[in-house]
Phi, psi and omega in degrees: 000319179294319180295323179293321180291324180292336181284348181242313186226170175201139169210160180297130181081023182294324181293319179294323178293321179295319179294320178294323178294320181291322181289332180277357180277117181294323180294323178293323180293326180291324184267000183288152177282160179293145179294158179297139183281148179279114187264345182281162180288128184257359177260135177289136183291130183293165179273339182204172181291147174063027173275320177227128179238150178244132183234149178191155178264145176229147176131187007285144177236116181055037177082007181228160176260150182239128174264116183265128177233123184237133173274125185290337182277307185260352186064025176293133186246132173237133180232121181246129180271133180214154179265350181218153180246029181288170180294321180296318178294321179295319178296320180298318180292315181294325178295322176296318179293321179295323178290336182271316186247352183101177184263126178284169177277319185230138174239127181247130180212171176273193184263033176298152183298330179286337179269335180265000181291152180294328179294322180290320177296320179294322178298316179295321179293317179292330180286333180114011177286127183282316187230137172239105183267128176253143180286164176292142180302136178061027176223078183292344180295341177299324175259046185296336178299314179283323181298323180293322180282337172298314179293319180296317181293316180295320179294320180293316180292325178292320179293333179275001180064048186288136173239180181296328181280336183251013184296310183293322181294312180294325179294321178294321178296317180295315181294323180296316180287324180294317182291341181270331185284141176297140181274146183292331182278313184271335184080358178237160177286149178302325180292326179294319181280328185272315182262346184082009179204161175270131180291148182268136178230183180291341178292340178292344176292341179282342182278134178288145179252142177284172186294319182296316180294321180294318180291322180296315179296325180290321178292322180290327181279342180280128182257118178253105184291141179254001181269161180286150180232149178233153181255167180294146179065020178278137178282125184220172168248141177222154181290144183292332180094359178283116183294335181280326183210092180277129178226159182270133183238138177287141179205183182228134176289124180249335181199154175254116184272346181180191179294328187238004184235142181226157173256132187237138178259133178205118179053045177074006180245160180247135180232143176253125182224150175281159181297334177287346180259014184232139174228148177290138184284334184282325186254005184228128177242113185257126178291343182262019181294134176244145181285159180300331182286334182260008185293318183285326182285338183293330180290341182263350180284152179272156179290144181296141181281142179286131180265124181275166185290336184272357178274151180283104183289339178290334179284331182241083179296146184292327184269013181290142178270004180292134179303156183296321181297324179285324181287330182283343180281147178292145182248127180277146182296331182278351182287152181292340181284345183285131178233127179282126180294142180292144179081180179284138181292145180281122182293146179280125181264120179279140181279128180249150178281138180255015180286140177279116181270145178226153181292149180291148176276100182276149181281129177228117183292000000 
């Protein structure tokens, strides 16, 4: 049109006038082609991982819905399986991710009802999300980061022949390999940028290890126990188990129940004891050892009474076999049990305080 007009007439600004005339024509606007699409990336690249995430739902896949979460910095992918796409279910999934990786600065989503609900906006505000970006209506390419991974995830699960019973297994396999592979945009694996390290898989077994690494791993995997061990039929002492009066009883190891527990035979009975309750009979001499015949009677004996300094110790000898109840009762001089000690009785010496006393400092104004 411009060339045809230039062949006949000319005036200053003729091209601008021709363009305005064409744009103001309604019939021309209806038949015009769509403008060229903007192909460059329109999102600013984040400064660190988990600063901006893109979310979107995919499915149904094998009878379930998938919530896709993509980190814009590292391209780390999270896929959560859910049976419903309600706002409550979405909040529950996002709350789990926030507790695991922290709260992002920006969340980008489409205009789905679960993302535009007032409850979801309130949840993001209380969690600490600064910005919630919504895509333009009927333009899913605005959230192209999530839309692209929706297609990638669905294609991978479809190629693996995913069913309802194998959905979680196939999804874990896909995520493990995806997070390990270098990304075409960043040149690094998502795990390297997101976690700061490459995740280890079974493919690492193909890499040769040097001698130092092999010896170090072998030493770390070797377990050297530091606790005592006993063998079968070993003569030992073990605690009776009476909380009021614990004594050591001779026994024999009959079985090992674990690393720290043994079964012990004593008088036809079986006892379970911890290694801390067992001592070797050859290398340990316990003054509280009781014989097998007195084991049952020992639990019924009373604890010895404490003798105070003001009591006559000559009347109650320590090695006396008289029961405590009898010794604690007063003895009359005319009773046949009374025995006058030989020699002159030892006078009782009262304990006196040796503290230097001084008069109190009284207050005088």
